Chimera marker file (.cmm) of the C-alpha trace (Angstrom):
<marker_set name="trace">
<marker id="1" x="-15.420" y="-33.496" z="18.044" r="1" g="1" b="0" radius="0.5"/>
<marker id="2" x="-12.515" y="-32.240" z="19.983" r="1" g="1" b="0" radius="0.5"/>
<marker id="3" x="-11.147" y="-28.570" z="20.016" r="1" g="1" b="0" radius="0.5"/>
<marker id="4" x="-8.227" y="-29.404" z="17.825" r="1" g="1" b="0" radius="0.5"/>
<marker id="5" x="-10.334" y="-30.938" z="15.108" r="1" g="1" b="0" radius="0.5"/>
<marker id="6" x="-12.737" y="-28.286" z="15.249" r="1" g="1" b="0" radius="0.5"/>
<marker id="7" x="-10.099" y="-25.367" z="14.965" r="1" g="1" b="0" radius="0.5"/>
<marker id="8" x="-8.426" y="-27.261" z="12.170" r="1" g="1" b="0" radius="0.5"/>
<marker id="9" x="-11.676" y="-27.548" z="10.166" r="1" g="1" b="0" radius="0.5"/>
<marker id="10" x="-12.196" y="-23.883" z="10.811" r="1" g="1" b="0" radius="0.5"/>
<marker id="11" x="-8.779" y="-23.204" z="9.592" r="1" g="1" b="0" radius="0.5"/>
<marker id="12" x="-9.474" y="-25.093" z="6.415" r="1" g="1" b="0" radius="0.5"/>
<marker id="13" x="-12.729" y="-23.398" z="5.653" r="1" g="1" b="0" radius="0.5"/>
<marker id="14" x="-11.124" y="-19.986" z="6.327" r="1" g="1" b="0" radius="0.5"/>
<marker id="15" x="-8.695" y="-20.648" z="3.364" r="1" g="1" b="0" radius="0.5"/>
<marker id="16" x="-11.663" y="-19.713" z="1.185" r="1" g="1" b="0" radius="0.5"/>
<marker id="17" x="-11.569" y="-16.092" z="2.344" r="1" g="1" b="0" radius="0.5"/>
<marker id="18" x="-7.969" y="-15.647" z="1.275" r="1" g="1" b="0" radius="0.5"/>
<marker id="19" x="-8.852" y="-14.558" z="-2.331" r="1" g="1" b="0" radius="0.5"/>
<marker id="20" x="-11.586" y="-11.964" z="-1.437" r="1" g="1" b="0" radius="0.5"/>
<marker id="21" x="-9.648" y="-10.726" z="1.508" r="1" g="1" b="0" radius="0.5"/>
<marker id="22" x="-6.523" y="-10.054" z="-0.714" r="1" g="1" b="0" radius="0.5"/>
<marker id="23" x="-8.768" y="-8.382" z="-3.392" r="1" g="1" b="0" radius="0.5"/>
<marker id="24" x="-10.670" y="-6.210" z="-0.852" r="1" g="1" b="0" radius="0.5"/>
<marker id="25" x="-7.262" y="-5.282" z="0.661" r="1" g="1" b="0" radius="0.5"/>
<marker id="26" x="-5.654" y="-4.308" z="-2.424" r="1" g="1" b="0" radius="0.5"/>
<marker id="27" x="-8.724" y="-2.238" z="-3.660" r="1" g="1" b="0" radius="0.5"/>
<marker id="28" x="-8.964" y="-0.530" z="-0.099" r="1" g="1" b="0" radius="0.5"/>
<marker id="29" x="-5.022" y="0.543" z="-0.153" r="1" g="1" b="0" radius="0.5"/>
<marker id="30" x="-5.365" y="1.593" z="-3.773" r="1" g="1" b="0" radius="0.5"/>
<marker id="31" x="-8.376" y="3.757" z="-3.039" r="1" g="1" b="0" radius="0.5"/>
<marker id="32" x="-6.156" y="5.051" z="-0.147" r="1" g="1" b="0" radius="0.5"/>
<marker id="33" x="-3.242" y="6.147" z="-2.296" r="1" g="1" b="0" radius="0.5"/>
<marker id="34" x="-5.848" y="7.628" z="-4.940" r="1" g="1" b="0" radius="0.5"/>
<marker id="35" x="-6.526" y="10.996" z="-3.376" r="1" g="1" b="0" radius="0.5"/>
<marker id="36" x="-3.039" y="11.843" z="-2.196" r="1" g="1" b="0" radius="0.5"/>
<marker id="37" x="-1.805" y="10.955" z="-5.770" r="1" g="1" b="0" radius="0.5"/>
<marker id="38" x="-4.163" y="13.215" z="-7.516" r="1" g="1" b="0" radius="0.5"/>
<marker id="39" x="-3.614" y="15.994" z="-5.081" r="1" g="1" b="0" radius="0.5"/>
<marker id="40" x="0.133" y="15.847" z="-5.733" r="1" g="1" b="0" radius="0.5"/>
<marker id="41" x="-0.267" y="15.801" z="-9.640" r="1" g="1" b="0" radius="0.5"/>
<marker id="42" x="-2.967" y="18.706" z="-9.479" r="1" g="1" b="0" radius="0.5"/>
<marker id="43" x="-0.329" y="20.967" z="-7.868" r="1" g="1" b="0" radius="0.5"/>
<marker id="44" x="3.054" y="19.261" z="-8.134" r="1" g="1" b="0" radius="0.5"/>
<marker id="45" x="4.961" y="22.644" z="-7.961" r="1" g="1" b="0" radius="0.5"/>
<marker id="46" x="3.467" y="23.246" z="-4.298" r="1" g="1" b="0" radius="0.5"/>
<marker id="47" x="4.208" y="19.756" z="-3.460" r="1" g="1" b="0" radius="0.5"/>
<marker id="48" x="7.862" y="20.385" z="-4.594" r="1" g="1" b="0" radius="0.5"/>
<marker id="49" x="8.077" y="23.573" z="-2.507" r="1" g="1" b="0" radius="0.5"/>
<marker id="50" x="6.811" y="21.553" z="0.539" r="1" g="1" b="0" radius="0.5"/>
<marker id="51" x="9.355" y="18.727" z="-0.028" r="1" g="1" b="0" radius="0.5"/>
<marker id="52" x="11.994" y="21.487" z="-0.200" r="1" g="1" b="0" radius="0.5"/>
<marker id="53" x="10.928" y="23.094" z="2.982" r="1" g="1" b="0" radius="0.5"/>
<marker id="54" x="11.318" y="19.883" z="4.730" r="1" g="1" b="0" radius="0.5"/>
<marker id="55" x="14.866" y="19.353" z="3.365" r="1" g="1" b="0" radius="0.5"/>
<marker id="56" x="13.994" y="16.706" z="0.807" r="1" g="1" b="0" radius="0.5"/>
<marker id="57" x="16.843" y="16.739" z="-1.770" r="1" g="1" b="0" radius="0.5"/>
<marker id="58" x="15.786" y="17.514" z="-5.464" r="1" g="1" b="0" radius="0.5"/>
<marker id="59" x="12.263" y="18.431" z="-4.359" r="1" g="1" b="0" radius="0.5"/>
<marker id="60" x="10.620" y="18.610" z="-7.832" r="1" g="1" b="0" radius="0.5"/>
<marker id="61" x="12.060" y="15.270" z="-8.922" r="1" g="1" b="0" radius="0.5"/>
<marker id="62" x="11.104" y="13.559" z="-5.656" r="1" g="1" b="0" radius="0.5"/>
<marker id="63" x="7.516" y="15.174" z="-5.958" r="1" g="1" b="0" radius="0.5"/>
<marker id="64" x="7.084" y="13.579" z="-9.420" r="1" g="1" b="0" radius="0.5"/>
<marker id="65" x="8.623" y="10.247" z="-8.122" r="1" g="1" b="0" radius="0.5"/>
<marker id="66" x="6.268" y="10.303" z="-5.092" r="1" g="1" b="0" radius="0.5"/>
<marker id="67" x="3.111" y="11.171" z="-7.249" r="1" g="1" b="0" radius="0.5"/>
<marker id="68" x="4.423" y="8.689" z="-10.126" r="1" g="1" b="0" radius="0.5"/>
<marker id="69" x="4.726" y="5.823" z="-7.575" r="1" g="1" b="0" radius="0.5"/>
<marker id="70" x="1.445" y="6.502" z="-5.908" r="1" g="1" b="0" radius="0.5"/>
<marker id="71" x="-0.566" y="6.671" z="-9.208" r="1" g="1" b="0" radius="0.5"/>
<marker id="72" x="1.320" y="3.407" z="-10.444" r="1" g="1" b="0" radius="0.5"/>
<marker id="73" x="0.312" y="1.856" z="-7.055" r="1" g="1" b="0" radius="0.5"/>
<marker id="74" x="-3.254" y="2.726" z="-7.585" r="1" g="1" b="0" radius="0.5"/>
<marker id="75" x="-3.454" y="1.252" z="-11.048" r="1" g="1" b="0" radius="0.5"/>
<marker id="76" x="-1.262" y="-1.812" z="-10.498" r="1" g="1" b="0" radius="0.5"/>
<marker id="77" x="-2.851" y="-2.693" z="-7.068" r="1" g="1" b="0" radius="0.5"/>
<marker id="78" x="-6.284" y="-2.315" z="-8.536" r="1" g="1" b="0" radius="0.5"/>
<marker id="79" x="-5.721" y="-4.641" z="-11.436" r="1" g="1" b="0" radius="0.5"/>
<marker id="80" x="-3.509" y="-6.963" z="-9.185" r="1" g="1" b="0" radius="0.5"/>
<marker id="81" x="-0.674" y="-6.527" z="-11.617" r="1" g="1" b="0" radius="0.5"/>
<marker id="82" x="3.069" y="-6.771" z="-10.549" r="1" g="1" b="0" radius="0.5"/>
<marker id="83" x="1.533" y="-6.452" z="-7.049" r="1" g="1" b="0" radius="0.5"/>
<marker id="84" x="4.669" y="-7.684" z="-5.181" r="1" g="1" b="0" radius="0.5"/>
<marker id="85" x="6.859" y="-5.410" z="-7.107" r="1" g="1" b="0" radius="0.5"/>
<marker id="86" x="4.831" y="-2.022" z="-6.841" r="1" g="1" b="0" radius="0.5"/>
<marker id="87" x="4.426" y="-2.843" z="-3.111" r="1" g="1" b="0" radius="0.5"/>
<marker id="88" x="8.189" y="-2.253" z="-2.546" r="1" g="1" b="0" radius="0.5"/>
<marker id="89" x="8.284" y="1.496" z="-3.619" r="1" g="1" b="0" radius="0.5"/>
<marker id="90" x="5.034" y="2.093" z="-2.071" r="1" g="1" b="0" radius="0.5"/>
<marker id="91" x="6.543" y="1.072" z="1.214" r="1" g="1" b="0" radius="0.5"/>
<marker id="92" x="9.549" y="3.363" z="0.576" r="1" g="1" b="0" radius="0.5"/>
<marker id="93" x="6.993" y="6.280" z="0.125" r="1" g="1" b="0" radius="0.5"/>
<marker id="94" x="5.382" y="5.339" z="3.372" r="1" g="1" b="0" radius="0.5"/>
<marker id="95" x="8.728" y="5.262" z="5.096" r="1" g="1" b="0" radius="0.5"/>
<marker id="96" x="9.421" y="8.771" z="3.756" r="1" g="1" b="0" radius="0.5"/>
<marker id="97" x="6.220" y="10.151" z="4.638" r="1" g="1" b="0" radius="0.5"/>
<marker id="98" x="6.651" y="8.738" z="8.385" r="1" g="1" b="0" radius="0.5"/>
<marker id="99" x="10.073" y="10.066" z="8.852" r="1" g="1" b="0" radius="0.5"/>
<marker id="100" x="9.417" y="13.584" z="7.236" r="1" g="1" b="0" radius="0.5"/>
<marker id="101" x="5.899" y="14.387" z="8.268" r="1" g="1" b="0" radius="0.5"/>
<marker id="102" x="4.224" y="11.993" z="10.788" r="1" g="1" b="0" radius="0.5"/>
<marker id="103" x="6.936" y="10.766" z="13.244" r="1" g="1" b="0" radius="0.5"/>
<marker id="104" x="6.913" y="13.995" z="15.139" r="1" g="1" b="0" radius="0.5"/>
<marker id="105" x="3.175" y="13.698" z="15.796" r="1" g="1" b="0" radius="0.5"/>
<marker id="106" x="3.489" y="10.398" z="17.508" r="1" g="1" b="0" radius="0.5"/>
<marker id="107" x="1.472" y="7.265" z="16.447" r="1" g="1" b="0" radius="0.5"/>
<marker id="108" x="-2.264" y="8.597" z="16.548" r="1" g="1" b="0" radius="0.5"/>
<marker id="109" x="-3.831" y="9.181" z="13.284" r="1" g="1" b="0" radius="0.5"/>
<marker id="110" x="-5.903" y="11.820" z="14.851" r="1" g="1" b="0" radius="0.5"/>
<marker id="111" x="-2.896" y="13.644" z="15.582" r="1" g="1" b="0" radius="0.5"/>
<marker id="112" x="-1.458" y="13.312" z="12.010" r="1" g="1" b="0" radius="0.5"/>
<marker id="113" x="0.716" y="10.629" z="13.645" r="1" g="1" b="0" radius="0.5"/>
<marker id="114" x="2.365" y="7.752" z="11.711" r="1" g="1" b="0" radius="0.5"/>
<marker id="115" x="-0.515" y="5.256" z="12.515" r="1" g="1" b="0" radius="0.5"/>
<marker id="116" x="-2.112" y="5.119" z="8.957" r="1" g="1" b="0" radius="0.5"/>
<marker id="117" x="1.224" y="5.056" z="6.972" r="1" g="1" b="0" radius="0.5"/>
<marker id="118" x="2.205" y="2.214" z="9.094" r="1" g="1" b="0" radius="0.5"/>
<marker id="119" x="-0.955" y="0.231" z="8.442" r="1" g="1" b="0" radius="0.5"/>
<marker id="120" x="-0.513" y="0.788" z="4.780" r="1" g="1" b="0" radius="0.5"/>
<marker id="121" x="3.285" y="-0.513" z="5.153" r="1" g="1" b="0" radius="0.5"/>
<marker id="122" x="1.844" y="-3.737" z="6.960" r="1" g="1" b="0" radius="0.5"/>
<marker id="123" x="-0.713" y="-4.275" z="4.118" r="1" g="1" b="0" radius="0.5"/>
<marker id="124" x="1.689" y="-3.734" z="1.450" r="1" g="1" b="0" radius="0.5"/>
<marker id="125" x="4.206" y="-6.131" z="3.231" r="1" g="1" b="0" radius="0.5"/>
<marker id="126" x="1.449" y="-8.705" z="3.125" r="1" g="1" b="0" radius="0.5"/>
<marker id="127" x="1.115" y="-8.107" z="-0.708" r="1" g="1" b="0" radius="0.5"/>
<marker id="128" x="4.846" y="-8.646" z="-1.011" r="1" g="1" b="0" radius="0.5"/>
<marker id="129" x="4.643" y="-12.056" z="1.094" r="1" g="1" b="0" radius="0.5"/>
<marker id="130" x="1.370" y="-13.297" z="-0.311" r="1" g="1" b="0" radius="0.5"/>
<marker id="131" x="1.009" y="-11.636" z="-3.698" r="1" g="1" b="0" radius="0.5"/>
<marker id="132" x="-2.257" y="-10.238" z="-5.182" r="1" g="1" b="0" radius="0.5"/>
<marker id="133" x="-4.446" y="-13.341" z="-4.735" r="1" g="1" b="0" radius="0.5"/>
<marker id="134" x="-6.576" y="-15.418" z="-7.103" r="1" g="1" b="0" radius="0.5"/>
<marker id="135" x="-8.595" y="-12.354" z="-8.421" r="1" g="1" b="0" radius="0.5"/>
<marker id="136" x="-5.716" y="-10.610" z="-9.950" r="1" g="1" b="0" radius="0.5"/>
<marker id="137" x="-3.752" y="-10.298" z="-13.360" r="1" g="1" b="0" radius="0.5"/>
<marker id="138" x="-0.668" y="-11.557" z="-11.593" r="1" g="1" b="0" radius="0.5"/>
<marker id="139" x="-2.451" y="-14.946" z="-11.428" r="1" g="1" b="0" radius="0.5"/>
<marker id="140" x="-3.820" y="-14.631" z="-14.951" r="1" g="1" b="0" radius="0.5"/>
<marker id="141" x="-0.616" y="-13.681" z="-16.515" r="1" g="1" b="0" radius="0.5"/>
<marker id="142" x="2.054" y="-15.074" z="-14.548" r="1" g="1" b="0" radius="0.5"/>
<marker id="143" x="-0.059" y="-18.277" z="-13.005" r="1" g="1" b="0" radius="0.5"/>
<marker id="144" x="1.070" y="-17.045" z="-9.528" r="1" g="1" b="0" radius="0.5"/>
<marker id="145" x="-0.570" y="-19.225" z="-6.989" r="1" g="1" b="0" radius="0.5"/>
<marker id="146" x="-1.190" y="-17.605" z="-3.704" r="1" g="1" b="0" radius="0.5"/>
<link id1="1" id2="2" r="1" g="1" b="0" radius="0.2"/>
<link id1="2" id2="3" r="1" g="1" b="0" radius="0.2"/>
<link id1="3" id2="4" r="1" g="1" b="0" radius="0.2"/>
<link id1="4" id2="5" r="1" g="1" b="0" radius="0.2"/>
<link id1="5" id2="6" r="1" g="1" b="0" radius="0.2"/>
<link id1="6" id2="7" r="1" g="1" b="0" radius="0.2"/>
<link id1="7" id2="8" r="1" g="1" b="0" radius="0.2"/>
<link id1="8" id2="9" r="1" g="1" b="0" radius="0.2"/>
<link id1="9" id2="10" r="1" g="1" b="0" radius="0.2"/>
<link id1="10" id2="11" r="1" g="1" b="0" radius="0.2"/>
<link id1="11" id2="12" r="1" g="1" b="0" radius="0.2"/>
<link id1="12" id2="13" r="1" g="1" b="0" radius="0.2"/>
<link id1="13" id2="14" r="1" g="1" b="0" radius="0.2"/>
<link id1="14" id2="15" r="1" g="1" b="0" radius="0.2"/>
<link id1="15" id2="16" r="1" g="1" b="0" radius="0.2"/>
<link id1="16" id2="17" r="1" g="1" b="0" radius="0.2"/>
<link id1="17" id2="18" r="1" g="1" b="0" radius="0.2"/>
<link id1="18" id2="19" r="1" g="1" b="0" radius="0.2"/>
<link id1="19" id2="20" r="1" g="1" b="0" radius="0.2"/>
<link id1="20" id2="21" r="1" g="1" b="0" radius="0.2"/>
<link id1="21" id2="22" r="1" g="1" b="0" radius="0.2"/>
<link id1="22" id2="23" r="1" g="1" b="0" radius="0.2"/>
<link id1="23" id2="24" r="1" g="1" b="0" radius="0.2"/>
<link id1="24" id2="25" r="1" g="1" b="0" radius="0.2"/>
<link id1="25" id2="26" r="1" g="1" b="0" radius="0.2"/>
<link id1="26" id2="27" r="1" g="1" b="0" radius="0.2"/>
<link id1="27" id2="28" r="1" g="1" b="0" radius="0.2"/>
<link id1="28" id2="29" r="1" g="1" b="0" radius="0.2"/>
<link id1="29" id2="30" r="1" g="1" b="0" radius="0.2"/>
<link id1="30" id2="31" r="1" g="1" b="0" radius="0.2"/>
<link id1="31" id2="32" r="1" g="1" b="0" radius="0.2"/>
<link id1="32" id2="33" r="1" g="1" b="0" radius="0.2"/>
<link id1="33" id2="34" r="1" g="1" b="0" radius="0.2"/>
<link id1="34" id2="35" r="1" g="1" b="0" radius="0.2"/>
<link id1="35" id2="36" r="1" g="1" b="0" radius="0.2"/>
<link id1="36" id2="37" r="1" g="1" b="0" radius="0.2"/>
<link id1="37" id2="38" r="1" g="1" b="0" radius="0.2"/>
<link id1="38" id2="39" r="1" g="1" b="0" radius="0.2"/>
<link id1="39" id2="40" r="1" g="1" b="0" radius="0.2"/>
<link id1="40" id2="41" r="1" g="1" b="0" radius="0.2"/>
<link id1="41" id2="42" r="1" g="1" b="0" radius="0.2"/>
<link id1="42" id2="43" r="1" g="1" b="0" radius="0.2"/>
<link id1="43" id2="44" r="1" g="1" b="0" radius="0.2"/>
<link id1="44" id2="45" r="1" g="1" b="0" radius="0.2"/>
<link id1="45" id2="46" r="1" g="1" b="0" radius="0.2"/>
<link id1="46" id2="47" r="1" g="1" b="0" radius="0.2"/>
<link id1="47" id2="48" r="1" g="1" b="0" radius="0.2"/>
<link id1="48" id2="49" r="1" g="1" b="0" radius="0.2"/>
<link id1="49" id2="50" r="1" g="1" b="0" radius="0.2"/>
<link id1="50" id2="51" r="1" g="1" b="0" radius="0.2"/>
<link id1="51" id2="52" r="1" g="1" b="0" radius="0.2"/>
<link id1="52" id2="53" r="1" g="1" b="0" radius="0.2"/>
<link id1="53" id2="54" r="1" g="1" b="0" radius="0.2"/>
<link id1="54" id2="55" r="1" g="1" b="0" radius="0.2"/>
<link id1="55" id2="56" r="1" g="1" b="0" radius="0.2"/>
<link id1="56" id2="57" r="1" g="1" b="0" radius="0.2"/>
<link id1="57" id2="58" r="1" g="1" b="0" radius="0.2"/>
<link id1="58" id2="59" r="1" g="1" b="0" radius="0.2"/>
<link id1="59" id2="60" r="1" g="1" b="0" radius="0.2"/>
<link id1="60" id2="61" r="1" g="1" b="0" radius="0.2"/>
<link id1="61" id2="62" r="1" g="1" b="0" radius="0.2"/>
<link id1="62" id2="63" r="1" g="1" b="0" radius="0.2"/>
<link id1="63" id2="64" r="1" g="1" b="0" radius="0.2"/>
<link id1="64" id2="65" r="1" g="1" b="0" radius="0.2"/>
<link id1="65" id2="66" r="1" g="1" b="0" radius="0.2"/>
<link id1="66" id2="67" r="1" g="1" b="0" radius="0.2"/>
<link id1="67" id2="68" r="1" g="1" b="0" radius="0.2"/>
<link id1="68" id2="69" r="1" g="1" b="0" radius="0.2"/>
<link id1="69" id2="70" r="1" g="1" b="0" radius="0.2"/>
<link id1="70" id2="71" r="1" g="1" b="0" radius="0.2"/>
<link id1="71" id2="72" r="1" g="1" b="0" radius="0.2"/>
<link id1="72" id2="73" r="1" g="1" b="0" radius="0.2"/>
<link id1="73" id2="74" r="1" g="1" b="0" radius="0.2"/>
<link id1="74" id2="75" r="1" g="1" b="0" radius="0.2"/>
<link id1="75" id2="76" r="1" g="1" b="0" radius="0.2"/>
<link id1="76" id2="77" r="1" g="1" b="0" radius="0.2"/>
<link id1="77" id2="78" r="1" g="1" b="0" radius="0.2"/>
<link id1="78" id2="79" r="1" g="1" b="0" radius="0.2"/>
<link id1="79" id2="80" r="1" g="1" b="0" radius="0.2"/>
<link id1="80" id2="81" r="1" g="1" b="0" radius="0.2"/>
<link id1="81" id2="82" r="1" g="1" b="0" radius="0.2"/>
<link id1="82" id2="83" r="1" g="1" b="0" radius="0.2"/>
<link id1="83" id2="84" r="1" g="1" b="0" radius="0.2"/>
<link id1="84" id2="85" r="1" g="1" b="0" radius="0.2"/>
<link id1="85" id2="86" r="1" g="1" b="0" radius="0.2"/>
<link id1="86" id2="87" r="1" g="1" b="0" radius="0.2"/>
<link id1="87" id2="88" r="1" g="1" b="0" radius="0.2"/>
<link id1="88" id2="89" r="1" g="1" b="0" radius="0.2"/>
<link id1="89" id2="90" r="1" g="1" b="0" radius="0.2"/>
<link id1="90" id2="91" r="1" g="1" b="0" radius="0.2"/>
<link id1="91" id2="92" r="1" g="1" b="0" radius="0.2"/>
<link id1="92" id2="93" r="1" g="1" b="0" radius="0.2"/>
<link id1="93" id2="94" r="1" g="1" b="0" radius="0.2"/>
<link id1="94" id2="95" r="1" g="1" b="0" radius="0.2"/>
<link id1="95" id2="96" r="1" g="1" b="0" radius="0.2"/>
<link id1="96" id2="97" r="1" g="1" b="0" radius="0.2"/>
<link id1="97" id2="98" r="1" g="1" b="0" radius="0.2"/>
<link id1="98" id2="99" r="1" g="1" b="0" radius="0.2"/>
<link id1="99" id2="100" r="1" g="1" b="0" radius="0.2"/>
<link id1="100" id2="101" r="1" g="1" b="0" radius="0.2"/>
<link id1="101" id2="102" r="1" g="1" b="0" radius="0.2"/>
<link id1="102" id2="103" r="1" g="1" b="0" radius="0.2"/>
<link id1="103" id2="104" r="1" g="1" b="0" radius="0.2"/>
<link id1="104" id2="105" r="1" g="1" b="0" radius="0.2"/>
<link id1="105" id2="106" r="1" g="1" b="0" radius="0.2"/>
<link id1="106" id2="107" r="1" g="1" b="0" radius="0.2"/>
<link id1="107" id2="108" r="1" g="1" b="0" radius="0.2"/>
<link id1="108" id2="109" r="1" g="1" b="0" radius="0.2"/>
<link id1="109" id2="110" r="1" g="1" b="0" radius="0.2"/>
<link id1="110" id2="111" r="1" g="1" b="0" radius="0.2"/>
<link id1="111" id2="112" r="1" g="1" b="0" radius="0.2"/>
<link id1="112" id2="113" r="1" g="1" b="0" radius="0.2"/>
<link id1="113" id2="114" r="1" g="1" b="0" radius="0.2"/>
<link id1="114" id2="115" r="1" g="1" b="0" radius="0.2"/>
<link id1="115" id2="116" r="1" g="1" b="0" radius="0.2"/>
<link id1="116" id2="117" r="1" g="1" b="0" radius="0.2"/>
<link id1="117" id2="118" r="1" g="1" b="0" radius="0.2"/>
<link id1="118" id2="119" r="1" g="1" b="0" radius="0.2"/>
<link id1="119" id2="120" r="1" g="1" b="0" radius="0.2"/>
<link id1="120" id2="121" r="1" g="1" b="0" radius="0.2"/>
<link id1="121" id2="122" r="1" g="1" b="0" radius="0.2"/>
<link id1="122" id2="123" r="1" g="1" b="0" radius="0.2"/>
<link id1="123" id2="124" r="1" g="1" b="0" radius="0.2"/>
<link id1="124" id2="125" r="1" g="1" b="0" radius="0.2"/>
<link id1="125" id2="126" r="1" g="1" b="0" radius="0.2"/>
<link id1="126" id2="127" r="1" g="1" b="0" radius="0.2"/>
<link id1="127" id2="128" r="1" g="1" b="0" radius="0.2"/>
<link id1="128" id2="129" r="1" g="1" b="0" radius="0.2"/>
<link id1="129" id2="130" r="1" g="1" b="0" radius="0.2"/>
<link id1="130" id2="131" r="1" g="1" b="0" radius="0.2"/>
<link id1="131" id2="132" r="1" g="1" b="0" radius="0.2"/>
<link id1="132" id2="133" r="1" g="1" b="0" radius="0.2"/>
<link id1="133" id2="134" r="1" g="1" b="0" radius="0.2"/>
<link id1="134" id2="135" r="1" g="1" b="0" radius="0.2"/>
<link id1="135" id2="136" r="1" g="1" b="0" radius="0.2"/>
<link id1="136" id2="137" r="1" g="1" b="0" radius="0.2"/>
<link id1="137" id2="138" r="1" g="1" b="0" radius="0.2"/>
<link id1="138" id2="139" r="1" g="1" b="0" radius="0.2"/>
<link id1="139" id2="140" r="1" g="1" b="0" radius="0.2"/>
<link id1="140" id2="141" r="1" g="1" b="0" radius="0.2"/>
<link id1="141" id2="142" r="1" g="1" b="0" radius="0.2"/>
<link id1="142" id2="143" r="1" g="1" b="0" radius="0.2"/>
<link id1="143" id2="144" r="1" g="1" b="0" radius="0.2"/>
<link id1="144" id2="145" r="1" g="1" b="0" radius="0.2"/>
<link id1="145" id2="146" r="1" g="1" b="0" radius="0.2"/>
</marker_set>
């Protein structure tokens, strides 16, 4: 068997990993948003003060919007429901986090840089492009084929 045929067969077989990889990625990203969302809800007033100190307009409203988007993301990504749709506001939350908090620290996550939010954005962009996968309510309800 030549290398081209071998590679094409490997590629064909690798397609079977797509549903489980999308499920694991959704669950991982949902878990990553869980603690920050819960921390915001636990002390939304302090979050609003912090947002205000960074010059974010309407800090209380934006604190609720960020926390609400994150908790909606946790639920919807876990269920694989409206996955493409919820990924867009979550990407926006990550852009705001990068610009307001992480960018001055550079890239490295160890220095509170933008590395982790960037990775989240890339995963979320993947969900926009590929959907939730076979193991999702999107597939069950909407018949979405990914």
